GULUMNU-612527 format. One line per field, with one value per residue (C-alpha): residue number from 1; x negated, y negated, z. Coordinates in steps of 0.5 Angstrom, whole numbers, plus 500, padded with zeros to 3 digits. Layout:
seq [NUM; ...]
east [X; ...]
north [Y; ...]
up [Z; ...]
This chain:
seq [1; 2; 3; 4; 5; 6; 7; 8; 9; 10; 11; 12; 13; 14; 15; 16; 17; 18; 19; 20; 21; 22; 23; 24; 25; 26; 27; 28; 29; 30; 31; 32; 33; 34; 35; 36; 37; 38; 39; 40; 41; 42; 43; 44; 45; 46; 47; 48; 49; 50; 51; 52; 53; 54; 55; 56; 57; 58; 59; 60; 61; 62; 63; 64; 65; 66; 67; 68; 69; 70; 71; 72; 73; 74; 75; 76; 77; 78; 79; 80; 81; 82; 83; 84; 85; 86; 87; 88; 89; 90; 91; 92; 93; 94; 95; 96; 97; 98; 99; 100; 101; 102; 103; 104; 105; 106; 107; 108; 109; 110; 111; 112; 113; 114; 115; 116; 117; 118; 119; 120; 121; 122; 123; 124; 125; 126; 127; 128; 129; 130; 131; 132; 133; 134; 135; 136; 137; 138; 139; 140; 141; 142; 143; 144; 145; 146; 147; 148; 149; 150; 151; 152; 153; 154; 155; 156; 157; 158; 159; 160; 161; 162; 163; 164; 165; 166; 167; 168; 169; 170; 171; 172; 173; 174; 175; 176; 177; 178; 179; 180; 181; 182; 183; 184; 185; 186; 187; 188; 189; 190; 191; 192; 193; 194; 195; 196; 197; 198; 199; 200; 201; 202; 203; 204; 205; 206; 207; 208; 209; 210; 211; 212; 213; 214; 215; 216; 217; 218; 219; 220; 221; 222; 223; 224; 225; 226; 227; 228; 229; 230; 231; 232; 233; 234; 235; 236; 237; 238; 239; 240; 241; 242; 243; 244; 245; 246; 247; 248; 249; 250; 251; 252; 253; 254; 255; 256; 257; 258; 259; 260; 261; 262; 263; 264; 265; 266; 267; 268; 269; 270; 271; 272; 273; 274; 275; 276; 277; 278; 279; 280; 281; 282; 283; 284; 285; 286; 287; 288; 289; 290; 291; 292; 293; 294; 295; 296; 297; 298; 299; 300; 301; 302; 303; 304; 305; 306; 307; 308; 309; 310; 311; 312; 313; 314; 315; 316; 317; 318; 319; 320; 321; 322; 323; 324; 325; 326; 327; 328; 329; 330; 331]
east [461; 459; 457; 461; 468; 473; 480; 486; 492; 499; 505; 505; 511; 509; 504; 500; 497; 493; 489; 486; 485; 481; 477; 476; 474; 469; 465; 459; 461; 468; 470; 477; 479; 486; 493; 499; 506; 512; 517; 513; 518; 520; 513; 509; 504; 507; 506; 499; 498; 496; 498; 498; 493; 498; 506; 506; 503; 502; 499; 494; 492; 491; 487; 484; 478; 479; 476; 482; 489; 491; 498; 503; 509; 516; 516; 521; 516; 509; 510; 511; 505; 500; 502; 501; 494; 492; 494; 489; 484; 484; 483; 489; 489; 496; 499; 503; 508; 505; 511; 518; 520; 517; 517; 513; 508; 507; 505; 500; 497; 497; 493; 488; 487; 481; 476; 480; 481; 481; 487; 487; 492; 492; 493; 490; 493; 487; 482; 485; 480; 486; 487; 480; 479; 484; 481; 475; 478; 482; 477; 472; 476; 477; 485; 484; 488; 493; 500; 505; 504; 510; 510; 514; 513; 519; 518; 523; 528; 527; 534; 534; 527; 524; 524; 531; 528; 528; 535; 536; 539; 533; 527; 525; 525; 526; 524; 520; 516; 515; 513; 513; 507; 502; 504; 503; 496; 494; 496; 491; 486; 487; 488; 484; 491; 494; 501; 505; 512; 518; 523; 528; 529; 535; 536; 542; 544; 545; 542; 542; 550; 551; 547; 550; 546; 539; 538; 534; 533; 529; 526; 523; 520; 514; 510; 502; 498; 495; 500; 503; 509; 510; 516; 516; 521; 521; 526; 527; 530; 524; 527; 526; 523; 517; 515; 510; 507; 511; 507; 512; 511; 505; 505; 502; 502; 498; 499; 494; 493; 488; 491; 494; 492; 496; 494; 498; 496; 496; 493; 486; 485; 487; 490; 487; 489; 486; 489; 485; 486; 490; 492; 490; 484; 483; 478; 475; 476; 471; 470; 475; 473; 477; 478; 476; 481; 478; 471; 474; 477; 470; 466; 471; 471; 463; 463; 461; 468; 467; 469; 474; 476; 481; 480; 485; 487; 489; 492; 496; 498; 500; 505; 507; 509; 512; 517; 519; 521; 524; 528; 530; 532; 537; 540]
north [526; 533; 532; 534; 532; 537; 534; 537; 533; 534; 532; 528; 524; 517; 514; 511; 518; 518; 512; 516; 523; 519; 516; 523; 526; 521; 520; 524; 525; 528; 535; 536; 543; 544; 541; 543; 541; 545; 541; 542; 540; 534; 532; 527; 533; 535; 528; 528; 535; 538; 544; 545; 550; 552; 551; 552; 546; 549; 555; 550; 546; 553; 556; 552; 550; 543; 538; 532; 532; 526; 525; 523; 527; 523; 518; 522; 528; 525; 525; 532; 534; 529; 532; 539; 537; 533; 539; 544; 539; 536; 528; 525; 519; 518; 513; 508; 509; 514; 516; 514; 515; 513; 520; 522; 516; 518; 525; 522; 518; 523; 528; 522; 519; 521; 522; 527; 527; 520; 517; 513; 509; 506; 499; 496; 489; 487; 490; 485; 479; 473; 476; 477; 470; 467; 471; 467; 460; 461; 465; 459; 454; 450; 449; 449; 454; 458; 457; 459; 465; 466; 472; 474; 481; 482; 489; 491; 496; 500; 504; 510; 510; 510; 517; 519; 521; 514; 514; 520; 519; 519; 520; 513; 510; 503; 497; 494; 500; 501; 494; 490; 494; 491; 484; 487; 489; 483; 478; 480; 481; 474; 470; 473; 473; 480; 480; 479; 481; 481; 475; 478; 482; 484; 489; 490; 493; 488; 491; 498; 498; 506; 507; 503; 506; 504; 497; 494; 487; 486; 480; 479; 474; 475; 471; 471; 472; 466; 462; 461; 465; 469; 470; 475; 477; 484; 486; 490; 484; 483; 482; 489; 487; 483; 489; 487; 480; 475; 471; 473; 480; 478; 471; 469; 462; 460; 453; 451; 445; 442; 444; 450; 456; 460; 466; 470; 478; 476; 469; 467; 462; 461; 454; 450; 443; 440; 434; 429; 432; 428; 435; 442; 445; 451; 456; 461; 468; 472; 479; 485; 491; 497; 503; 499; 503; 509; 507; 505; 512; 515; 510; 512; 519; 519; 515; 508; 504; 497; 492; 489; 495; 500; 504; 509; 504; 499; 504; 506; 499; 497; 503; 501; 494; 496; 502; 497; 491; 497; 499; 492; 491; 497; 495]
up [510; 507; 500; 496; 499; 497; 496; 494; 491; 494; 489; 483; 483; 483; 477; 483; 484; 478; 479; 485; 481; 476; 481; 485; 478; 477; 483; 484; 492; 491; 488; 486; 488; 487; 485; 488; 486; 488; 483; 476; 471; 475; 476; 472; 471; 464; 461; 463; 460; 467; 471; 478; 481; 487; 487; 495; 498; 505; 502; 498; 504; 508; 502; 497; 501; 501; 506; 505; 502; 497; 497; 491; 493; 493; 499; 503; 503; 505; 512; 513; 508; 512; 518; 516; 513; 519; 523; 519; 520; 513; 512; 509; 503; 501; 496; 500; 504; 508; 511; 512; 520; 526; 529; 523; 524; 532; 530; 525; 530; 535; 530; 527; 534; 538; 533; 529; 521; 518; 514; 508; 504; 497; 499; 493; 493; 497; 492; 486; 484; 486; 493; 494; 492; 496; 502; 501; 501; 507; 511; 509; 513; 507; 509; 516; 521; 517; 519; 514; 509; 504; 500; 494; 491; 486; 482; 476; 478; 471; 473; 468; 467; 474; 478; 480; 487; 489; 489; 493; 500; 505; 500; 498; 506; 504; 500; 506; 507; 500; 497; 504; 507; 502; 505; 512; 510; 506; 511; 517; 512; 509; 515; 520; 524; 527; 526; 533; 532; 527; 528; 523; 517; 512; 506; 502; 495; 489; 483; 484; 484; 482; 489; 494; 499; 496; 499; 493; 496; 502; 506; 513; 518; 522; 527; 528; 534; 536; 532; 525; 521; 515; 510; 505; 500; 497; 492; 485; 482; 477; 470; 467; 460; 464; 468; 472; 469; 472; 477; 483; 482; 487; 489; 496; 499; 505; 508; 513; 518; 512; 506; 502; 497; 493; 489; 484; 482; 474; 475; 473; 478; 485; 487; 493; 495; 502; 505; 501; 494; 489; 485; 486; 484; 480; 484; 479; 481; 485; 483; 483; 487; 483; 488; 494; 498; 496; 498; 504; 506; 504; 509; 514; 513; 513; 520; 517; 516; 514; 519; 514; 510; 510; 516; 519; 525; 520; 516; 521; 524; 517; 517; 524; 522; 516; 519; 525; 520; 515; 522; 523; 516; 516; 523]
């Protein structure tokens, strides 16, 4: 990787992108050279006191001198921006989801294959202390071979304050592709077992009744290569007033052949019990890895990706399974 890596930001329509912006600004090996936003007044830039350097993202990609493009536009626009950047020979790192259609993903895979530009994704759930601790416990063999994984990812809908583009037809791309992709990335990383296939999936409209096309609830069932299964429940049914503070905002339970382990995103410990335990043990948390997704991207760009880190291959594989599960849910 050439130092500094020149990065341009494309779209500021979701708050996640500001975490990446701050990491880029504080990293000695990265320089932010441009910020593109085609819908400034509707974006989050005014609230942050930011102004775009470009009002045309295509022009920014072509003329800003960037080496990489960070994407934070509406979900339905991300695939096209990623494709344009990759075609121009730029690396891409995006907030999740990367794209909303299998056709977009096929094009992205073709452009990133064979040593082409690298692709990163802000899959930061694996960077949290509870999930890193859960992985350590499961991978240690303490609960035996992983057999079932149950995941809850309940988010507040926040209708009225959530960005309006979420509810525009074709712009959101589905609740599994939006939320469930975190779980799809997490399961192989925690258990060491690849996803083997989709058993079933379903999505439906429940709370966002004003927008009947918006399927705010979703569930899926997967099977794991080598044995085992996954059940996931993802929705926008989290109570608005509690925000993201409830345990099932992200809760992951793994049962193995010799015990169980469970982690929640905001918890202070991971609960573990082996077959001979009379009560669960509270395992102290390992250190978190803030910004790990970004460090993995930089390593991938530099040609030295970590074996268990986020790589172009793992990002594209997680996106593939998320889109396939979403398609199954949509019928």
